[in-house]
C-alpha positions in Angstrom: -71.6 -49.1 233.9 -74.7 -50.4 232.2 -75.1 -53.1 234.8 -75.0 -50.5 237.5 -77.7 -48.4 235.8 -79.9 -51.5 235.4 -79.6 -52.4 239.0 -80.4 -48.8 240.1 -83.5 -48.9 237.8 -84.8 -51.9 239.7 -84.4 -50.2 243.1 -87.3 -48.5 245.0 -85.4 -45.2 245.0 -85.3 -45.1 241.2 -89.0 -46.0 241.0 -89.9 -43.2 243.4 -87.8 -40.8 241.4 -89.3 -41.9 238.2 -92.8 -41.4 239.6 -92.1 -37.9 240.7 -90.6 -37.1 237.3 -93.7 -38.4 235.5 -96.0 -36.3 237.7 -93.9 -33.2 237.2 -93.8 -33.7 233.4 -97.6 -34.4 233.3 -98.3 -31.2 235.3 -95.9 -28.8 233.5 -94.6 -30.4 230.3 -97.2 -32.4 228.5 -100.6 -31.9 230.0 -102.4 -33.1 226.9 -101.3 -36.6 227.5 -103.1 -36.9 230.9 -105.5 -33.9 231.2 -106.6 -32.6 227.8 -109.6 -33.6 225.7 -109.2 -36.0 222.8 -109.4 -34.9 219.2 -113.0 -36.0 218.8 -114.3 -34.0 221.7 -115.0 -30.3 221.4 -115.9 -29.7 225.1 -116.6 -31.5 228.3 -119.5 -30.3 230.5 -119.3 -32.1 233.8 -118.9 -35.7 232.8 -120.6 -35.3 229.5 -118.6 -34.9 226.2 -119.7 -32.7 223.3 -118.4 -34.5 220.2 -117.0 -32.9 217.1 -119.9 -34.3 215.1 -122.5 -32.7 217.4 -120.7 -29.4 217.4 -120.2 -29.5 213.6 -123.9 -30.1 213.0 -125.1 -27.3 215.3 -122.4 -24.9 214.0 -123.2 -25.5 210.4 -126.9 -25.0 211.1 -126.2 -21.7 212.8 -123.9 -20.6 209.9 -126.7 -21.4 207.4 -129.2 -19.4 209.5 -126.9 -16.5 209.6 -126.4 -16.6 205.8 -130.1 -16.8 205.2 -130.8 -13.8 207.4 -127.9 -11.6 206.2 -127.4 -12.8 202.6 -123.7 -13.4 203.4 -121.9 -16.7 204.0 -119.4 -15.9 206.7 -115.8 -17.0 206.5 -114.2 -18.8 209.5 -112.7 -15.6 210.9 -116.0 -13.7 210.4 -117.9 -16.5 212.1 -115.6 -16.2 215.1 -116.0 -12.4 215.2 -119.8 -12.8 215.1 -119.7 -15.3 218.0 -121.2 -18.2 216.0 -118.9 -21.0 217.3 -119.3 -19.8 221.0 -123.1 -19.7 220.5 -123.1 -23.3 219.2 -121.0 -24.5 222.1 -123.2 -22.6 224.6 -126.3 -24.2 223.2 -124.8 -27.7 223.4 -123.3 -27.0 226.9 -126.8 -25.8 228.1 -128.3 -29.0 226.8 -125.6 -31.2 228.4 -126.1 -29.4 231.8 -129.8 -30.1 231.7 -129.3 -33.7 230.7 -126.9 -34.2 233.6 -129.6 -33.0 236.0 -132.3 -35.1 234.3 -130.1 -38.2 234.6 -129.5 -37.5 238.3 -133.3 -37.2 238.8 -134.0 -40.3 236.8 -136.1 -38.3 234.2 -136.5 -39.4 230.5 -138.7 -41.4 228.3 -139.3 -45.2 228.3 -138.7 -47.1 225.0 -142.5 -47.4 224.6 -143.0 -43.7 225.0 -140.2 -43.0 222.7 -141.7 -45.3 220.0 -145.0 -43.6 220.4 -143.4 -40.1 220.0 -141.7 -41.3 216.8 -144.9 -42.8 215.4 -146.8 -39.6 216.1 -144.2 -37.3 214.4 -145.8 -35.9 211.2 -142.4 -35.6 209.6 -142.3 -39.5 209.2 -145.9 -39.9 207.9 -146.5 -41.4 204.5 -149.2 -40.6 202.0 -152.0 -41.9 204.2 -150.9 -39.8 207.1 -149.6 -42.8 209.1 -146.1 -43.6 210.3 -144.0 -44.9 207.4 -140.7 -46.7 208.3 -139.2 -46.0 204.9 -140.0 -42.3 205.2 -138.4 -42.4 208.7 -135.2 -43.9 207.4 -135.0 -41.5 204.5 -135.5 -38.4 206.7 -132.8 -39.6 209.1 -130.4 -40.2 206.2 -131.1 -36.8 204.8 -130.4 -35.2 208.2 -127.2 -37.2 208.7 -128.4 -39.2 211.7 -128.4 -43.0 212.3 -131.4 -44.5 213.9 -129.6 -45.0 217.2 -128.3 -41.4 217.2 -131.8 -40.0 216.5 -133.5 -42.1 219.3 -130.8 -41.1 221.8 -131.3 -37.4 220.9 -135.0 -37.8 221.4 -134.6 -39.5 224.7 -132.3 -36.7 225.9 -134.7 -34.1 224.6 -137.5 -35.7 226.5 -135.5 -35.4 229.7 -134.7 -31.7 229.0 -138.4 -31.0 228.3 -139.3 -32.5 231.7 -136.8 -30.2 233.4 -138.3 -27.3 231.5 -141.8 -28.0 232.9 -140.6 -27.1 236.4 -141.0 -23.4 235.6 -144.3 -23.6 233.6 -146.9 -21.3 235.0 -144.3 -19.2 237.0 -145.9 -15.8 237.5 -144.2 -12.5 237.8 -144.3 -10.9 241.3 -146.9 -8.1 241.4 -144.3 -5.6 242.6 -142.2 -6.3 239.4 -145.3 -5.7 237.3 -146.0 -2.5 239.1 -142.4 -1.3 238.5 -142.7 -2.2 234.8 -146.0 -0.5 234.4 -144.6 2.6 236.2 -141.6 2.7 234.0 -143.7 2.4 230.9 -146.7 4.6 231.9 -145.5 7.3 234.3 -145.8 10.8 232.7 -144.0 14.0 233.3 -144.7 17.6 232.3 -141.9 20.1 232.1 -141.2 23.7 231.6 -138.0 24.3 229.7 -135.8 26.7 227.8 -133.5 26.0 224.9 -130.1 27.7 224.8 -128.9 28.0 221.2 -125.2 28.2 220.4 -125.9 31.1 218.1 -126.8 33.3 221.1 -123.6 32.3 223.0 -121.2 32.3 220.1 -117.6 33.4 221.0 -115.9 35.3 218.2 -112.9 36.6 220.1 -109.6 34.9 219.2 -107.4 33.3 221.9 -104.0 34.6 222.8 -101.0 32.7 221.5 -100.5 31.1 224.9 -104.1 30.0 225.1 -104.1 28.7 221.6 -100.8 26.8 222.1 -102.1 25.2 225.3 -105.4 24.2 223.7 -103.6 22.7 220.7 -101.2 20.7 222.9 -104.1 19.3 225.0 -106.1 18.4 221.9 -103.3 17.2 219.6 -105.1 14.0 218.7 -107.9 16.1 217.0 -105.4 17.6 214.6 -103.7 14.5 213.2 -103.6 13.3 209.6 -104.6 9.8 208.6 -102.3 7.5 206.6 -102.7 8.3 202.9 -101.4 6.2 200.0 -100.9 7.6 196.5 -101.9 4.9 194.0 -102.7 4.5 190.4 -105.7 2.2 190.0 -106.5 0.3 186.8 -109.9 -1.5 186.9 -110.1 -4.3 184.4 -113.7 -5.4 184.0 -116.0 -6.1 181.1 -117.7 -2.7 181.7 -114.4 -0.8 181.7 -113.1 -2.6 178.6 -116.4 -2.2 176.7 -116.4 1.6 176.9 -113.8 1.9 174.1 -114.8 -1.1 172.0 -115.9 -0.1 168.5 -119.1 -1.6 167.2 -120.3 -1.5 163.6 -123.9 -1.1 162.4 -123.7 -4.6 160.9 -122.8 -6.0 164.2 -125.7 -4.2 165.9 -128.1 -5.4 163.3 -126.9 -9.0 163.6 -127.1 -8.8 167.5 -130.6 -7.4 167.3 -131.7 -10.4 165.2 -130.0 -12.8 167.7 -131.6 -11.4 170.8 -134.8 -9.9 169.4 -136.8 -12.1 171.8 -135.5 -10.0 174.7 -137.2 -6.9 173.3 -140.8 -8.0 173.1 -142.7 -5.6 175.4 -145.9 -6.9 177.1 -149.1 -5.0 176.9 -149.5 -2.7 179.9 -152.7 -1.1 181.3 -153.3 1.8 183.6 -155.6 0.3 186.2 -157.6 2.0 189.0 -159.7 0.4 191.7 -162.6 1.6 193.8 -163.5 -0.4 196.9 -167.3 -0.4 197.8 -168.9 -1.3 201.1 -171.8 -3.4 200.0 -174.0 -4.5 197.1 -176.1 -1.4 197.3 -173.1 0.8 196.7 -172.0 -1.4 193.8 -175.3 -1.5 192.0 -174.9 2.0 190.2 -171.6 0.8 188.7 -173.2 -2.5 187.6 -176.0 -0.6 185.9 -173.6 1.9 184.4 -171.3 -0.7 182.9 -174.4 -2.4 181.3 -175.8 0.9 179.9 -172.5 2.2 178.7 -172.2 5.1 181.1 -168.6 6.3 181.6 -166.7 5.4 184.8 -166.1 9.1 185.5 -169.8 10.0 185.4 -170.9 7.1 187.7 -168.2 8.0 190.2 -169.1 11.7 190.1 -172.8 10.9 190.7 -171.9 8.7 193.7 -169.5 11.4 195.0 -166.6 8.9 195.3 -164.0 10.7 193.2 -161.5 10.9 196.1 -161.9 7.1 196.8 -160.5 6.0 193.4 -157.0 4.5 193.9 -154.6 4.1 191.0 -152.7 0.7 190.9 -150.3 1.9 188.3 -149.6 1.0 184.7 -149.0 -2.8 184.8 -148.4 -5.8 182.7 -150.6 -8.8 183.4 -147.6 -10.8 184.8 -147.1 -8.0 187.4 -150.5 -8.5 189.0 -150.5 -11.1 191.7 -154.3 -11.1 192.1 -155.6 -13.5 189.5 -159.2 -12.2 189.5 -158.0 -8.6 189.1 -155.6 -9.5 186.3 -158.2 -11.4 184.4 -160.8 -8.7 184.8 -158.4 -5.8 183.9 -157.0 -7.4 180.8 -160.5 -8.4 179.6 -161.7 -4.8 179.4 -161.6 -2.2 176.6 -159.9 1.1 177.2 -162.1 3.2 179.6 -164.0 0.0 180.5 -164.8 -1.0 184.0 -166.3 -4.0 185.8 -167.6 -4.8 189.3 -165.9 -7.7 191.1 -167.4 -9.4 194.2 -165.0 -10.9 196.7 -164.9 -12.2 200.3 -164.2 -8.7 201.5 -167.0 -6.9 199.6 -167.1 -5.3 196.2 -164.7 -3.4 194.0 -164.7 -1.6 190.7 -161.8 -2.1 188.3 -161.3 0.6 185.7 -158.8 0.6 182.8 -158.1 4.2 181.8 -155.3 3.6 179.2 -153.7 0.7 177.2 -150.2 0.5 176.1 -149.9 -1.9 173.2 -147.2 -4.6 173.5 -145.2 -6.3 170.8 -141.8 -6.4 169.3 -139.7 -3.2 170.0 -138.0 -1.9 166.8 -134.2 -1.6 166.6 -134.2 2.2 166.7 -135.9 2.1 170.1 -133.4 -0.4 171.7 -130.3 0.4 169.7 -128.3 1.6 172.8 -129.0 -1.6 174.6 -128.1 -3.8 171.6 -124.9 -1.8 171.1 -123.9 -2.3 174.8 -124.6 -6.0 174.4 -122.2 -6.3 171.4 -119.5 -4.2 173.1 -119.8 -6.3 176.3 -119.5 -9.6 174.4 -116.5 -8.3 172.5 -114.9 -7.0 175.7 -115.5 -10.4 177.3 -113.6 -12.1 174.5 -110.7 -9.6 174.9 -110.6 -9.7 178.7 -108.0 -12.5 179.2 -105.7 -11.3 176.5 -105.7 -7.8 178.0 -105.1 -9.3 181.5 -102.1 -11.2 180.2 -100.6 -8.1 178.5 -101.0 -6.0 181.7 -99.3 -8.8 183.7 -96.5 -9.0 181.2 -95.9 -5.3 181.4 -95.9 -5.4 185.2 -93.4 -8.4 185.2 -91.1 -6.4 183.0 -91.5 -3.3 185.2 -93.1 -1.4 182.5 -95.8 1.2 183.2 -99.3 -0.2 182.9 -100.4 3.1 181.4 -99.2 2.0 177.9 -101.5 -1.1 177.9 -104.3 1.0 179.4 -104.0 3.6 176.7 -104.0 0.9 174.0 -107.4 -0.5 175.1 -109.0 2.8 176.2 -108.8 1.8 179.9 -108.8 4.7 182.4 -106.2 4.9 185.1 -107.2 6.7 188.3 -104.6 8.5 190.3 -105.8 8.8 193.9 -104.6 9.8 197.4 -106.4 6.9 199.1 -107.3 6.7 202.8 -108.3 3.6 204.7 -112.0 4.4 204.5 -111.9 4.2 200.7 -114.1 7.3 200.2 -112.1 8.3 197.1 -113.3 5.1 195.2 -116.9 6.2 195.2 -116.5 8.2 191.9 -115.1 5.2 189.9 -118.2 3.9 188.1 -116.5 0.8 186.6 -115.8 -0.7 190.1 -118.3 -3.4 191.1 -120.6 -2.5 194.0 -119.3 -3.5 197.4 -115.6 -3.7 196.4 -114.4 -0.7 198.3 -113.2 -2.6 201.4 -111.4 -5.3 199.4 -109.5 -2.7 197.4 -108.5 -0.5 200.3 -107.4 -3.6 202.3 -105.1 -4.7 199.5 -103.6 -1.3 198.9 -102.9 -0.7 202.6 -101.5 -4.2 203.0 -99.0 -3.7 200.1 -95.4 -3.1 201.0 -94.2 0.4 199.9 -90.9 -1.2 198.7 -92.6 -3.8 196.5 -91.8 -3.3 192.8 -94.9 -5.3 191.7 -98.0 -5.2 193.8 -100.5 -8.1 193.7 -103.5 -7.8 191.5 -106.8 -7.4 193.4 -109.3 -10.1 192.3 -113.0 -9.0 192.7 -114.4 -12.3 191.2 -116.4 -12.9 188.0 -113.4 -11.8 185.8 -113.1 -8.5 187.5 -109.6 -7.3 188.5 -108.0 -4.1 189.8 -104.3 -3.5 189.2 -102.5 -0.8 191.2 -99.1 0.9 191.5 -98.2 2.4 194.9 -96.1 5.5 194.4 -96.0 7.1 197.9 -97.1 6.5 201.5 -97.8 9.4 203.7 -98.0 8.1 207.2 -100.3 9.5 209.9 -98.7 12.3 211.8 -99.4 15.1 214.2 -99.9 18.4 212.3 -98.2 21.6 213.4 -100.1 24.6 214.8 -99.1 26.6 211.7 -100.7 24.0 209.4 -104.1 24.0 211.1 -104.2 27.4 212.9 -107.7 28.4 211.6 -109.1 25.0 212.6 -107.7 25.2 216.0 -109.0 28.7 216.5 -112.5 27.6 215.4 -112.3 24.6 217.8 -111.3 26.8 220.7 -114.2 29.2 220.0 -116.6 26.2 219.9 -115.3 25.1 223.2 -115.7 28.6 224.7 -119.3 28.7 223.4 -120.1 25.3 224.9 -118.6 26.4 228.2 -120.6 29.6 228.2 -123.8 27.7 227.5 -123.0 25.3 230.3 -122.3 28.1 232.8 -125.6 29.8 231.9 -127.5 26.4 232.2 -125.9 25.8 235.7 -126.9 29.3 236.8 -130.5 28.8 235.7 -130.7 25.4 237.5 -129.2 27.0 240.6 -131.8 29.8 240.5 -134.6 27.2 240.2 -133.3 25.2 243.1 -133.3 28.4 245.1 -137.0 28.8 244.7 -137.5 30.5 241.3 -139.0 29.0 238.2 -138.0 28.4 234.6 -140.3 31.2 233.2 -139.0 33.8 235.6 -135.3 32.9 235.2 -135.5 32.6 231.4 -137.3 36.0 231.1 -134.5 37.6 233.1 -131.9 36.3 230.7 -133.9 37.1 227.6 -134.7 33.5 226.7 -138.0 32.2 225.6 -139.5 29.5 228.0 -141.8 26.8 226.9 -144.2 24.3 228.5 -144.5 20.7 227.4 -147.5 18.4 227.1 -147.4 15.3 229.4 -145.1 12.6 228.0 -143.8 9.2 229.0 -140.4 7.8 228.6 -141.2 6.4 225.2 -143.7 8.8 223.9 -142.0 12.2 224.0 -142.3 12.5 220.2 -140.8 15.3 218.2 -141.8 18.0 220.6 -139.3 16.9 223.4 -135.8 15.7 222.7 -135.5 12.1 223.8 -132.5 12.8 225.9 -134.4 15.6 227.7 -137.3 13.2 228.2 -135.1 10.6 229.8 -133.4 13.1 232.0 -136.8 14.4 233.3 -137.5 11.0 234.7 -134.4 11.2 237.0 -136.4 13.2 239.6 -139.8 14.0 240.8 -141.9 17.2 240.8 -139.7 20.3 241.1 -136.6 18.5 239.8 -134.4 20.7 237.6 -131.4 20.0 235.4 -130.0 20.6 232.0 -129.1 18.3 229.0 -126.9 18.8 226.0 -128.7 17.6 222.9 -127.3 16.0 219.8 -128.2 19.2 217.8 -125.7 21.2 219.9 -128.4 23.0 222.0 -128.5 22.9 225.8 -132.0 22.4 227.3 -132.7 23.5 230.9 -135.9 22.1 232.4 -137.9 21.7 235.5 -140.5 18.9 236.2 -143.8 20.7 237.0 -146.1 17.7 237.2 -145.8 13.9 237.7 -148.7 11.7 236.6 -148.2 8.1 237.9 -149.4 5.1 235.9 -152.7 3.5 237.0 -153.2 -0.1 237.5 -155.0 -0.4 234.2 -152.5 1.6 232.2 -151.4 -0.5 229.1 -147.7 -1.5 229.4 -145.7 -3.3 226.8 -142.9 -3.8 229.2 -145.2 -5.5 231.8 -146.8 -7.7 229.0 -143.4 -8.8 227.7 -142.2 -9.5 231.2 -145.2 -11.8 231.9 -144.7 -13.6 228.6 -140.9 -14.0 229.0 -140.7 -14.6 232.7 -140.7 -18.4 232.7 -138.1 -18.4 230.0 -135.9 -15.9 231.9 -136.0 -18.0 235.1 -135.2 -21.1 233.1 -132.3 -19.4 231.3 -130.8 -18.3 234.6 -131.4 -21.8 236.0 -129.5 -23.4 233.1 -126.7 -20.9 233.5 -126.4 -21.9 237.1 -126.3 -25.6 236.2 -123.6 -25.0 233.7 -121.5 -23.0 236.1 -121.9 -25.8 238.8 -120.9 -28.7 236.6 -118.1 -26.7 234.8 -117.0 -26.7 231.2 -113.7 -27.3 229.4 -113.2 -26.4 225.7 -110.9 -28.1 223.2 -109.8 -25.0 221.2 -107.8 -27.1 218.7 -110.9 -29.2 217.9 -113.1 -26.1 217.6 -110.6 -24.4 215.2 -110.3 -27.6 213.1 -114.1 -27.8 212.7 -114.6 -24.2 211.8 -111.7 -24.2 209.4 -109.1 -22.0 211.2 -106.4 -24.7 211.0 
């Protein structure tokens, strides 16, 4: 039997069969063996590989930039939701696409040119301003590059820069500038009338049939949200310190220990008067020498309204060294003239608050809070253990809370966490964490997980009831449904009136005539552009007015609930010299826009494949 199989395996029929089997398995069963990217490659653009190391470097840099701008270091999931990994891949893919074209065109930098660029880079200069090889090596090591990697990067960058010069000096077509200037500078003048809901308010109640039909069609508006009945026990130093007893001896001892924290600096009420030139400053110079009061000199000069108060400040709060030195060198009500690069100014000190050690009676509350917080910190872990022991024994945490004066909050909590706003002992920014934990807890769990808020701050909770979201019945919300039906009828009446006015205008009438016939008060606007309507014209109305030319009429529902019916009475086109921010921005950005579209086309032509497993591994999702 085995001999027969061996003989069959040597035949050409078996070899053909085996070949077909390999192709089938490669195509459908294990494509990673033959087709997928290897573990060290994040993506392939054309024939160029984007390595894990390159992607990691760019990705980490973008994460750090995001953290610096927002003050929040994103988790892996948050980075994905913000699109940071995709942005890093897109940047590297764009570079690779340009490099492929540069290679095909034979562009780049020679070794001599590359060496010249490195020598001229100020980042590698030593103390004398010349290229320093040791500085070069140190900078590369700090950045995580080898010398070969850095030179290859610079060679590729040179090729990309040469491609980028193709579009330098590209100018925007005049017709595009005219369109931009027209968009920015055209003006409209309208006549309009505002239809206020108060004048069209429907107070009649619907019939039972109408109400039921409206309720059925709008059932989603009358639906409850999931609500969870919980007992929350915040365990923080602040919460625990509220019931800690502090003796007078402890307060006195604590004051002695931290007395240095209660030394108040001298503070001065400082005002400043800016003067145009030496001639204006001379009366103040003479007045200061002769002992004349600041108020009298100011009054004689007629500059009372020009004196600006800088506030009551300590010397350390003043960033201007000359001002600080002058102000804290004066007696009370003294003044001095300072000369600077921008002219002259008079500095006046109207009051002085003496500094020095603050007595215990002034800072007693702060000292007491400090003692209570320190004692609470010492107790925190013992209290935490007692609460956990009570929970493990299925005992109510209220007993431990009462023992230590901790407050338990019974809430009907919704997913937005609005009910947590009144709990002062919760740390700022903890609402989402708490609501996520409560709504993730199983209703059947006898012990719910404690919620850690960091820095020795914990919230325990007991889930007693879950009220799922549900459709309310008409009987439960009848008054709300009636009010919603009346609001709808009011809106419909306003819309019908607006449509009638527009129809009358289109038939040859005008806003003033039609509005007067209906007892409305018409108005006429000043000329406005798309972006300069201001408070006088609602922005939505202004945008709608540019949908047509002179004589165009329509109506707009505003965010305030009004309906504005308008007619364009005058069109003022932008002139060739009308300033236009849109046109200016277009001229500046046009080469970059063309280049960005060019690169997008390159990337589309060469194609890109992404190794999702490698990406996830780098960003920490695996």
